[in-house]
LOSE-763225 format. One line per 10 residues: number of its first residue (from 1); their letters; for each residue z, x, y of C-alpha. Coordinates in Angstrom, 2 decimals. Example, Ala and Ser with C-alpha at 12.3 -4.5 7.8 and 13.67 -1.06 7.14 Angstrom:
// LOSE-763225
1	as	7.80,12.30,-4.50; 7.14,13.67,-1.06 .
END
This chain:
// LOSE-763225
1	xxxxxxxxxx	124.03,104.57,85.64; 120.97,102.92,87.18; 119.51,100.04,85.20; 116.26,100.37,87.13; 115.43,104.04,86.64; 115.63,105.66,83.20; 114.26,109.20,83.62; 114.44,110.48,80.03; 112.31,108.53,77.59; 112.38,108.74,73.81 .
11	xxxxxxxxxx	110.36,111.70,72.43; 108.05,109.32,70.53; 106.59,108.25,73.88; 105.98,111.80,75.15; 102.77,113.75,74.62; 102.53,114.66,70.94; 104.69,111.70,69.93; 103.25,108.93,67.74; 103.51,106.27,70.47; 102.08,108.25,73.38 .
21	xxxxxxxxxx	98.78,107.06,74.88; 96.98,107.95,78.08; 97.02,104.99,80.45; 94.81,104.55,83.48; 97.82,105.09,85.76; 98.63,108.42,84.04; 95.12,109.68,84.73; 95.61,108.73,88.37; 98.95,110.56,88.39; 97.29,113.72,87.03 .
31	xxxxxxxxxx	94.72,113.64,89.81; 97.43,113.09,92.41; 99.89,115.72,91.15; 99.50,117.74,87.94; 103.13,118.88,88.13; 104.55,115.34,88.19; 102.12,114.39,85.41; 103.27,117.31,83.22; 106.98,116.70,83.84; 106.46,113.03,83.01 .
41	xxxxxxxxxx	104.23,113.21,79.93; 105.13,116.60,78.43; 108.82,116.89,79.37; 109.62,113.17,79.39; 111.08,112.89,82.89; 109.22,110.23,84.85; 109.03,109.79,88.59; 111.31,107.09,89.99; 109.08,104.00,90.07; 108.40,101.94,93.14 .
51	xxxxxxxxxx	110.20,98.62,93.34; 108.08,95.81,91.82; 106.02,93.71,94.22; 106.89,90.25,92.94; 104.76,88.40,95.50; 101.72,90.43,94.47; 102.46,89.67,90.82; 102.64,85.96,91.65; 99.22,86.12,93.35; 97.78,87.93,90.30 .
61	xxxxxxxxxx	99.18,85.32,87.91; 97.79,82.41,89.93; 94.37,84.04,90.33; 94.18,84.59,86.57; 94.98,80.91,85.96; 92.33,79.88,88.48; 89.62,82.11,87.00; 90.62,81.14,83.46; 89.74,77.53,84.27; 86.21,78.63,85.14 .
71	xxxxxxxxxx	86.17,80.91,82.09; 86.93,77.99,79.79; 84.28,75.82,81.45; 81.66,78.58,81.78; 81.35,77.86,85.50; 80.91,80.04,88.57; 83.91,80.41,90.87; 83.29,79.24,94.48; 84.13,82.73,95.76; 81.34,84.28,93.69 .
81	xxxxxxxxxx	78.96,81.54,94.83; 79.88,82.09,98.47; 78.98,85.80,98.15; 75.77,85.14,96.23; 77.08,86.83,93.08; 75.43,85.21,90.07; 78.26,85.83,87.60; 80.93,83.91,85.69; 84.26,84.96,84.14; 83.61,86.54,80.73 .
91	xxxxxxxxxx	84.50,84.58,77.61; 85.62,87.04,74.95; 88.08,86.86,72.05; 89.85,90.06,73.21; 90.22,89.09,76.85; 94.00,88.60,76.67; 94.37,91.94,74.88; 92.28,93.71,77.51; 94.46,92.28,80.27; 97.71,93.39,78.63 .
101	xxxxxxxxxx	98.30,96.61,80.58; 101.71,97.37,79.05; 100.88,97.15,75.34; 97.11,97.17,74.90; 94.31,97.10,77.48; 90.75,98.28,76.87; 91.07,101.30,74.56; 88.98,104.16,73.28; 89.48,107.56,71.64; 87.87,110.26,73.76 .
111	xxxxxxxxxx	85.68,112.30,71.41; 86.06,115.68,73.11; 89.85,115.64,73.44; 91.00,113.11,70.85; 93.10,111.36,73.51; 93.65,107.61,73.20; 92.79,106.27,76.65; 93.58,102.72,77.76; 93.71,100.50,80.82; 94.56,96.85,81.43 .
121	xxxxxxxxxx	91.99,95.01,83.55; 92.70,92.06,85.82; 89.43,90.35,84.98; 85.88,90.85,83.75; 82.89,88.79,84.82; 79.39,88.82,83.37; 76.11,88.49,85.26; 72.84,86.87,84.19; 71.60,90.22,82.78; 74.56,90.44,80.41 .
131	xxxxxxxxxx	76.24,93.25,82.36; 80.02,93.24,82.49; 81.53,93.40,85.99; 85.01,94.84,86.52; 87.16,92.66,88.79; 90.46,93.82,90.25; 92.90,91.63,92.17; 94.65,92.87,95.30; 97.04,91.11,97.67; 98.32,92.09,101.10 .
141	xxxxxxxxxx	98.96,90.79,104.60; 97.15,92.54,107.42; 95.25,91.66,110.57; 91.51,91.20,110.28; 89.16,90.25,107.49; 89.12,92.63,104.49; 85.51,93.48,103.66; 85.68,97.19,102.72; 88.18,99.78,101.47; 87.41,103.04,103.22 .
151	xxxxxxxxxx	90.81,104.64,103.89; 91.83,107.85,102.10; 94.62,106.05,100.25; 92.06,103.66,98.75; 90.84,106.46,96.45; 93.26,105.30,93.76; 91.84,101.77,93.91; 88.34,103.15,93.43; 89.34,105.35,90.49; 90.98,102.32,88.94 .
161	xxxxxxxxxx	87.71,100.37,88.84; 85.80,103.44,87.63; 88.15,104.08,84.70; 87.86,100.46,83.60; 84.06,100.74,83.82; 84.18,103.95,81.76; 86.42,102.37,79.11; 84.11,99.38,78.69; 81.11,101.70,78.39; 82.92,103.69,75.66 .
171	xxxxxxxxxx	83.31,100.41,73.77; 79.55,99.93,73.76; 79.22,97.32,76.49; 76.53,97.16,79.12; 78.47,97.59,82.37; 77.39,97.07,85.97; 78.02,99.99,88.33; 79.10,97.42,90.91; 82.70,96.29,90.64; 84.63,94.01,92.96 .
181	xxxxxxxxxx	88.08,93.51,94.41; 89.19,89.93,94.85; 91.35,90.47,97.92; 93.98,87.89,98.92; 95.09,88.45,102.51; 98.07,86.40,103.72; 97.45,85.15,107.23; 100.12,85.24,109.94; 98.49,82.94,112.49; 100.37,79.78,111.52 .
191	xxxxxxxxxx	103.00,78.35,113.83; 105.71,78.33,111.14; 106.33,79.48,107.60; 107.13,75.98,106.25; 107.78,77.41,102.80; 104.24,78.57,102.08; 101.74,81.36,102.64; 98.04,80.84,103.29; 95.60,83.44,101.96; 92.05,84.33,102.88 .
201	xxxxxxxxxx	90.08,85.40,99.80; 87.30,87.97,100.12; 85.12,89.64,97.52; 84.84,93.34,98.29; 82.10,95.28,96.43; 82.35,98.85,95.21; 79.70,100.88,93.39; 81.59,103.02,90.92; 80.73,106.39,89.41; 82.12,107.31,86.01 .
211	xxxxxxxxxx	80.57,110.75,85.49; 83.82,112.48,86.54; 86.03,110.96,83.84; 85.10,113.20,80.89; 85.67,116.41,82.84; 89.05,115.24,84.14; 90.17,114.32,80.61; 89.34,117.85,79.41; 91.38,119.35,82.28; 94.22,116.91,81.62 .
221	xxxxxxxxxx	94.34,117.84,77.91; 94.46,121.56,78.80; 97.35,120.84,81.17; 99.32,119.05,78.45; 98.69,121.82,75.90; 99.95,124.52,78.26; 103.50,125.86,78.16; 103.45,126.41,81.92; 104.37,123.75,84.47; 101.39,123.45,86.86 .
231	xxxxxxxxxx	101.57,123.70,90.63; 102.55,120.68,92.69; 99.92,118.51,94.31; 99.34,119.38,97.95; 100.23,115.85,99.10; 102.98,115.05,96.59; 106.08,113.82,98.41; 108.11,113.84,95.17; 107.54,117.58,94.69; 108.22,118.29,98.36 .
241	xxxxxxxxxx	111.54,116.48,97.95; 112.45,118.48,94.81; 111.59,121.74,96.56; 113.71,120.82,99.59; 116.70,119.95,97.39; 116.35,123.19,95.41; 116.22,125.20,98.65; 119.41,123.54,99.88; 121.17,124.17,96.57; 120.16,127.84,96.67 .
251	xxxxxxxxxx	121.43,128.13,100.25; 124.77,126.58,99.29; 125.14,128.90,96.30; 124.57,131.95,98.54; 127.23,130.76,100.99; 129.73,130.33,98.15; 129.53,134.02,97.15; 132.70,135.70,98.52; 132.43,139.24,99.95; 134.39,141.99,98.22 .
261	xxxxxxxxxx	137.81,142.74,99.73; 137.64,145.50,102.36; 140.20,147.63,100.59; 138.26,147.55,97.32; 135.02,148.44,99.07; 136.68,151.35,100.82; 138.09,152.61,97.54; 134.65,152.60,95.93; 133.14,154.41,98.89; 135.88,157.07,98.71 .
271	xxx	135.19,157.73,95.03; 131.47,158.21,95.71; 132.07,160.84,98.33 .
END
């Protein structure tokens, strides 16, 4: 049995169970594919997860340490200064809790649905007007300088910032519509590896919109309360794979059906006439 993938979780962690909560990633899953979301949260069978990106996690951990130094000193990070962003890392007693994506995160109870919604932020800065700024760390290695995120697959990154903004607003904070990605891009123009990677850091702005969140939560709640499995997302590779496997199994089962013996068939035909 795989130690990496455990498809059937304990009922307590399914929708309706005492330990179930709605994470930011589950909202994103609903918007990507309602069928996978339902099978995961209502029926308790999760998608196989992607393999963890340990290098990305290492970059995240080091960035947090670096920004925490400025947080403790109340100073502006050189990256923010270079981009003319008058903001410093937020000092708050619940900062560690808000960054704990697995157990806590920023939480609220959505009034209209009663759902407990949560999401773990990478960082929060605060500007001179007292507005909180959502910061998300990203790491990659690609050619060119990263200054915008405009590809279709970046939609999930944008929703991520917007959900964090929405959660902070629900907790009564004054939140800037402008969030930022701190993007670490590993360069490949060195002559040798020499046991290290060099990164170019850029600060990529994004003006979020949170007016969609309430409506999506209402739709999501209706999906969970239904007894019918919803249709698959149009671009869901997991559902396409399941459908292809089911089609092959059906084809094999049809081939296994043996025709009636000729003599028996003839006997039945004789009796009819």
